[in-house]
C-alpha positions, -999 to +999 in steps of 0.1 A: -141+090-036-129+095-072-125+132-065-101+125-036-066+137-042-037+113-034-027+137-006-061+132+010-059+094+004-024+093+019-035+112+050-064+089+055-043+058+050-017+069+075-043+077+101-058+042+097-024+025+097-014+043+129-046+034+146-048-003+136-011-011+135+007+010+162+035-016+163+039-016+125+028-039+097+041-074+100+044-097+071+050-134+076+041-153+045+065-181+037+091-183+022+099-148+033+110-142+069+088-122+093+093-085+088+078-055+105+075-022+087+071+007+112+043+032+106+057+067+105+048+091+134+024+120+127+053+145+124+074+123+100+080+133+065+069+102+045+056+097+010+032+070+000+038+056-034+009+037-051+010+009-075-014-011-097-010-046-110+010-052-141-016-078-150-051-081-134-051-117-145-020-126-126-011-104-096+021-124-091+035-105-121+041-075-099+031-039-096+038-007-115+041+027-099+012+049-106+035+080-104+007+098-087+014+134-075-003+148-044-028+169-063-038+141-087-072+126-081-081+090-081-102+096-112-072+112-129-054+078-125-086+058-136-091+043-101-126+034-090-141+018-059-132-018-069-096-010-080-067-031-068-040-009-054-008-014-035+012+011-015+047+015-002+060+039+025+090+059+013+111+083+034+108+118+019+146+118+014+144+086-007+114+096-028+135+102-059+161+075-050+150+049-075+125+022-081+099+013-055+093-023-048+058-032-037+057-060-011+022-073-014+007-102+005-024-115-010-050-134+011-053-171+005-080-197+010-060-209+041-063-174+056-101-176+053-102-211+068-081-200+098-105-172+106-135-195+104-120-219+129-115-192+155 
């Protein structure tokens, strides 16, 4: 996988998101209100921006843009199989429009407990 380009990674990610979340990605972690992010259609012009934690010791400190180009490989950006990475979907028109904010929901112990009870 380190030899994958970000273009390849983005294509794979979009395919998986379209398959698993046809109605969009829904976030619902308090205190934020529920929000659904639509997954772009196959023919949509969308860019995926990738980010890494500002601090691996404290993910709540936020994320910084990797500034990865389509031809960059994961290895070029020092990403391996256990890397923590966030992504944001950006309209092709807005790609250079400013700073990207990564909205990341991290799993919690309560999430694991809820699955075990099902």
